[in-house]
C-alpha positions in Angstrom: -29.3 -33.2 34.9 -29.6 -36.6 33.2 -26.4 -36.0 31.1 -24.6 -34.4 33.7 -25.2 -38.1 35.9 -24.0 -40.1 32.9 -21.0 -38.1 32.4 -20.2 -38.4 36.2 -21.0 -42.0 36.5 -18.0 -44.0 37.1 -15.9 -40.7 37.1 -15.0 -40.3 40.7 -11.5 -42.3 40.3 -10.9 -39.6 37.1 -11.7 -36.9 39.0 -9.5 -38.0 41.8 -6.7 -38.4 39.8 -7.2 -34.9 37.8 -7.3 -33.4 41.2 -4.4 -34.9 42.4 -2.2 -33.7 39.4 -3.7 -30.9 39.7 -2.8 -30.2 43.7 0.8 -31.5 42.8 1.6 -29.2 40.1 -0.1 -26.1 41.7 2.2 -26.5 44.8 5.4 -27.6 43.0 5.3 -24.3 40.8 4.0 -22.1 43.3 7.0 -23.2 45.3 9.2 -22.8 42.2 7.7 -19.2 41.5 8.2 -18.3 45.4 11.8 -19.3 45.2 12.1 -17.1 42.0 11.0 -14.2 43.7 13.4 -14.6 46.8 16.0 -14.8 43.8 14.7 -11.7 41.6 13.7 -9.5 44.0 17.2 -8.1 46.0 16.6 -7.6 49.8 16.8 -4.3 51.1 14.9 -2.7 48.5 18.0 -3.0 45.9 17.5 -2.6 42.3 19.2 -5.1 39.8 21.8 -2.1 39.5 23.1 -1.9 42.7 26.6 -2.2 43.6 28.3 -4.1 46.6 31.3 -2.4 47.6 34.2 -3.7 50.1 36.4 -0.9 51.8 39.3 -1.3 53.6 41.8 1.8 54.8 44.9 1.4 56.7 45.5 3.0 59.8 49.0 4.2 59.1 50.2 7.5 57.6 47.1 8.9 55.4 44.2 10.3 56.8 40.9 8.3 56.7 37.9 8.9 54.9 34.8 9.2 57.2 31.1 8.3 57.1 30.9 12.4 57.1 32.8 12.5 54.0 30.7 9.5 52.1 27.3 11.8 53.5 28.8 15.3 52.2 29.5 13.3 48.8 26.2 11.9 48.4 24.2 14.6 49.9 25.4 16.7 46.6 24.3 14.3 43.9 20.7 14.3 44.0 18.6 11.5 42.5 17.6 8.7 43.6 20.1 7.2 46.0 20.2 4.5 48.6 23.3 3.9 50.6 23.7 0.9 53.1 26.9 0.0 55.4 26.2 -3.7 56.5 26.8 -5.1 59.6 26.5 -9.2 58.9 26.9 -10.3 62.5 24.0 -7.9 64.0 22.0 -8.1 60.6 21.2 -4.7 60.6 22.0 -1.6 57.7 23.2 1.8 58.5 21.2 3.9 55.3 21.0 6.7 53.9 18.9 8.1 51.6 18.1 10.7 48.7 14.9 11.8 47.2 12.2 8.9 45.8 13.7 5.4 46.5 12.2 2.0 46.3 13.3 1.8 50.0 9.3 0.9 51.7 9.1 -1.1 54.2 6.0 -2.4 55.6 5.5 -0.6 58.4 3.2 -1.8 60.9 3.5 0.8 63.6 4.7 4.5 63.2 6.5 5.6 60.2 9.4 5.5 58.1 12.4 7.5 57.3 12.2 10.8 56.4 14.2 13.8 54.4 14.1 15.3 58.2 15.4 12.6 60.0 18.6 12.8 57.3 18.9 16.8 57.0 18.6 16.8 60.7 21.2 13.8 61.8 18.4 12.2 63.9 19.6 9.3 65.8 16.6 7.1 64.1 15.8 3.6 63.6 13.4 1.0 62.2 13.2 -1.9 63.6 11.8 -5.7 62.3 8.7 -6.9 64.2 10.8 -10.0 65.6 13.4 -8.0 67.4 11.0 -5.9 69.2 11.8 -7.4 72.5 14.9 -5.9 71.9 14.3 -3.0 72.1 14.7 -0.5 75.3 11.7 1.0 76.5 12.1 4.6 78.7 9.8 7.4 79.3 7.1 5.8 76.6 9.5 5.5 73.9 11.4 2.9 72.3 15.2 2.7 71.7 17.3 0.4 69.8 21.2 -0.1 70.9 23.7 -0.1 67.7 27.1 0.1 68.4 26.9 1.3 71.3 24.7 3.9 70.7 20.8 4.2 71.3 18.8 5.1 68.5 14.9 6.0 68.9 12.8 3.6 67.1 10.6 5.6 65.0 9.0 2.4 63.1 8.2 -1.2 63.0 7.9 -3.5 60.4 7.2 -6.7 59.2 9.2 -8.7 56.5 7.5 -11.8 54.8 9.6 -14.6 55.4 8.0 -16.9 53.1 7.4 -19.1 55.9 11.2 -19.7 56.3 11.0 -22.1 54.2 11.5 -24.8 56.8 14.9 -22.7 57.6 16.5 -22.8 53.9 16.2 -19.3 53.1 15.3 -16.0 54.3 14.3 -12.7 52.0 14.1 -10.5 55.2 17.5 -8.7 54.6 18.2 -6.6 57.7 16.4 -6.7 60.8 16.9 -3.0 61.7 17.8 -0.1 59.7 19.7 3.3 61.9 20.2 6.7 60.1 23.8 7.0 58.7 23.4 10.4 59.1 23.1 10.3 62.9 25.1 12.8 65.0 25.4 10.4 67.9 28.3 9.7 69.4 31.7 9.3 67.0 29.1 7.7 64.6 29.8 10.2 61.8 33.8 10.3 62.4 33.6 6.3 61.7 36.3 5.6 58.9 34.8 3.6 56.1 35.7 0.0 56.5 33.2 -2.8 55.5 30.6 -3.8 53.2 28.5 -0.7 51.2 25.8 -0.9 48.9 25.1 1.9 46.5 21.7 1.8 44.4 21.7 4.6 42.0 19.8 2.1 39.7 21.3 2.7 36.2 24.0 5.5 37.5 24.9 3.0 40.6 28.5 2.4 39.1 29.4 6.1 37.9 27.8 7.0 41.5 30.9 4.5 43.0 33.6 5.7 40.2 32.5 9.0 41.6 32.6 8.6 45.3 36.1 6.9 44.6 37.6 9.7 42.8 36.6 11.8 46.1 37.6 9.4 48.7 40.8 9.0 47.5 41.4 12.6 47.4 41.3 12.1 51.1 43.2 8.7 51.8 45.1 7.9 48.1 45.6 3.9 50.1 41.7 3.8 50.2 40.8 0.4 48.6 37.8 0.4 47.2 36.5 -3.2 45.2 33.3 -3.1 43.3 30.8 -5.9 42.3 27.4 -5.3 40.2 24.9 -7.6 41.8 22.7 -7.5 38.1 21.6 -10.9 37.2 18.9 -12.0 34.4 16.0 -13.7 34.4 17.3 -16.7 33.4 20.2 -17.0 36.0 17.4 -16.3 38.7 14.8 -18.9 37.1 17.9 -21.3 37.1 18.9 -20.8 40.8 15.3 -21.4 41.6 15.0 -24.2 40.3 18.4 -25.4 41.9 17.0 -24.4 45.4 14.0 -26.5 44.7 15.2 -29.4 42.4 14.5 -32.0 45.7 11.2 -30.9 45.7 10.7 -30.8 41.9 11.7 -34.6 41.7 9.5 -35.8 44.2 6.5 -33.9 42.8 7.6 -34.9 39.7 7.3 -38.7 40.4 4.3 -38.3 42.2 2.5 -37.1 39.2 4.1 -39.6 37.2 2.7 -42.1 39.3 -0.7 -40.8 39.8 -0.8 -40.2 35.9 0.1 -44.3 35.7 -3.4 -44.9 36.5 -5.3 -42.5 34.1 -5.6 -45.0 31.3 -7.0 -47.7 33.8 -9.3 -45.1 35.3 -10.6 -43.9 31.7 -11.3 -47.4 30.7 -13.3 -47.8 34.1 -15.5 -44.5 33.2 -15.9 -45.8 29.6 -17.4 -49.3 31.0 -20.1 -47.5 32.8 -21.2 -45.3 29.2 -21.4 -48.4 27.1 -25.0 -48.7 27.0 -25.8 -45.7 26.6 -23.5 -45.5 23.7 -25.1 -48.7 22.1 -28.2 -47.2 22.2 -26.5 -44.1 20.3 -24.8 -46.0 17.7 -28.4 -48.0 17.5 -29.8 -44.5 16.7 -27.9 -43.9 14.0 -24.9 -41.9 15.8 -21.5 -42.1 14.2 -18.3 -43.1 15.8 -16.7 -39.6 15.2 -19.6 -37.7 16.6 -19.4 -40.1 19.5 -15.8 -39.7 19.9 -16.5 -36.2 20.0 -19.1 -36.1 23.1 -17.1 -38.6 24.9 -13.9 -36.1 24.3 -15.6 -33.1 25.6 -17.2 -35.0 28.2 -13.7 -36.5 29.3 -12.6 -32.6 29.0 -15.2 -31.4 31.1 -14.5 -34.2 34.2 -10.7 -33.3 33.9 -11.6 -29.6 34.4 -13.7 -30.6 37.4 -11.1 -32.5 38.9 -8.5 -29.9 38.1 -10.6 -27.2 40.0 -11.6 -29.6 43.1 -7.2 -30.2 42.9 -6.6 -26.3 42.6 -8.8 -25.4 46.0 -7.2 -28.8 47.8 -4.0 -26.6 46.9 -5.1 -23.3 48.1 -6.3 -24.7 51.2 -3.1 -26.5 51.8 -1.0 -23.1 51.4 -3.2 -21.0 53.3 -3.5 -23.5 56.2 0.3 -23.6 55.9 0.1 -27.2 56.9 3.9 -27.6 55.1 6.5 -25.3 55.7 8.7 -25.8 52.5 5.3 -24.7 50.3 5.4 -21.3 48.7 2.5 -18.5 50.1 0.1 -18.2 47.7 -1.0 -19.9 44.1 0.6 -18.0 41.3 -1.0 -17.8 38.2 1.7 -19.3 36.4 0.5 -22.7 38.1 -2.8 -22.5 38.0 -2.3 -22.0 34.2 0.4 -24.6 33.4 -1.4 -27.1 35.5 -4.7 -26.7 34.2 -2.7 -26.9 30.3 -0.7 -30.3 31.8 -3.9 -31.6 32.8 -5.8 -30.9 29.5 -3.2 -32.5 27.6 -3.2 -35.5 29.5 -6.8 -36.0 29.3 -6.8 -35.4 25.7 -4.1 -37.4 24.7 -5.2 -40.2 27.3 -9.0 -39.9 25.7 -8.3 -40.0 22.7 -5.9 -43.6 22.6 -8.0 -44.6 25.2 -11.7 -43.8 22.2 -9.5 -45.2 19.6 -8.4 -48.5 21.1 -11.6 -49.5 22.9 -14.8 -47.4 21.5 -15.2 -49.1 18.2 -14.6 -52.8 19.6 -16.3 -52.7 23.1 -19.7 -50.8 21.5 -19.6 -53.8 18.4 -19.2 -56.2 21.4 -22.1 -54.6 23.3 -24.2 -54.8 20.3 -23.8 -58.4 19.0 -24.2 -59.6 22.9 
């Protein structure tokens, strides 16, 4: 207990410095990591191999490829499959699913789509909890209006929005999903047009090529253009850094300003232990053993400061005081932050000890 008190004597400023560094590093890396997740994870449960398809058809002459043709083709393909038609203005999607897919919204009420919904051509929908008030309640059921048709709401889901990052970005994907195969109104007879997505994982491009061949047998003039959405990990990381570069610069400058005080606080801490060290030298302790002891004590202070700073960062994140900060402390932030503090602490401690330990202790003894 006495030794702990000796270590912590005049250590408050050092602990505060490393706590500040730890908090800043944790918050900075957590924000970058959150943006990386936003970049790396495709919205609407699509894989990295999904294909974005733009379709145009002319109403002149040739018969038009319709929604029922698309459904007929993909119903026979088998395997894991997600097909979307996007409605950008309403931020909604018509969806067709086959087999086990990654389409797994966080349902908080009701259920998700089932195989029977597509086979029975049920007019059903899933909606985001944020637009629940846009639903129509009737006879104890909730309905959602899409393209002039009413779809029964079978499930309400909640999407993580990363606190909207102050309005910078949204990973939520669609606000609602309707059954593309619904036999309602003229839905099945609607000509294909606009933006579609095909996700058959590694076979996505093959599925697109097969459907293109099928569609051109119906309408040779149909125009279909595909874009693969695959992006590498490094591309996602670089984009996340670009998205957060202002925050990174701000955090970096703050960390540098804080670290500029490390030497002065280290000297202040050493001054509080001069008498103890003088006694140890007079008792026969060598400089190497004293240097090792002080460095060990110094790194203990660094660890204490880091723990306090990390707890502070977690409190800030959980409280949601700043909308541009991530929602959880990622392991990468903890590891990088601690290693940075240890590296700075080791270098600073060694330099401070090398410059002042021997000289000041000798001065104290002679005095």
